[in-house]
C-alpha positions, 0 to 999 in steps of 0.5 A: 228220393222223397216219398211225396215226389211223384215226378223226379228229373235228375240231370236231364239233357236233350239235344235236337242236333246241335241245339241243346234244348234241355240243360242239366234239368233237376226238378221234383214235383210233389203229389198234389202240387201244381207246377207252372212252367213259363219262359220265352219261346224256344226255352225248352218248356214243351220239350220238358213236358213231353220228356216226362211221359217219354214223347221225347227221349232224353240224351242223358239223366234220369226221369222217374214217375212215382218212384219208377224210372221211365220205361224205354218202350213197350207195354210198360211205357203204355201203362206209364202213359196211362198214368200220365195224362197229357193235354196238348195245344191241339186237341188231338181228338178222333174226328170220326168218333163222338165226344163220348167215344173219345172219352171212353176209348182209352178206358176200354182199350187200355184200362180194360173197363166194360163199355157201360162203366166207361160211358158212365165215367165219361159222362160224369167227367164231361159234366165236370168240365162243362160239356156234358150236353155235347156227348153225342156230337163230333169234335168238329161241331164243338168250339175250340174251348169245348174241344179242349175241355173234352181233351181234358176229360179224356185224360182224366178218364184214365185216372192219371196220377199226374196231368201234363198241360202243354200250352193248352190255351195257345190255340184258342180264341181269347174268349175261350181261354178262360173256360179252359183255365177255369176247368184247370183251376178246379182240378188244382183245387181238387188236388190233381198233381199238374205240370202246366206249360203256359203263357197265361200269367194270371193262371200261374199267379192264381193256381200254381204252388210253384213257378219254374222259369226256363230260358235257353234250355235251363231252369233259371228260377224256381220259386213261389208265384208271389216271389217270382212276380213281385221280386224275380231274382235274375235279370233274365226273369226281370227282362221276361216279366217286363216284356209280358206284364206291360202289354 
């Protein structure tokens, strides 16, 4: 095992009934690395992302975070989830709590912080993602782009070792996509370890250290953004790129 590896997947398989959604996945994510996972819909990208913090169980293989195997359940799993920040397509904010309360809740309940320091941390993070002035509003009063940035702040508030993003911009209107991607680019520049499932090829090109191309449940190619976008090695990747880059 690499001492720099933060996430390791070895021979991971997953079925949904007869559907083989993850096929013998081997992947290592190093500290400070941004890995962008792209590929056609139904290729297993989201399932891979969700398996890393055990929102999806796997049938076989091993997943380790920071050198420790994923716990099955209970308190250990809750602790692990606090170390692995997750941002979904839908913002999953608590509608009946203010923005500030959304970002302080996990810090108090899971990390055991007192309210004052949790609120200070929350306000700092809300400023960092550009929604500091929205702290006392409720999620429904915010645009989709603002809600997603709050969701990112909420995940960051737990001081995660790694951030997982599962198509974080796919539910947003086009003009809001860039404000969320810009926050993610800044996180990447700050050295946050990230696994990002996305259809945003510009983000993959500009922010990724590595592109993982998935199709039919398997990893087809794994290389630098430069190599992937200029000289993909497989016909599957060439076909995918020809479809999306010419729109």
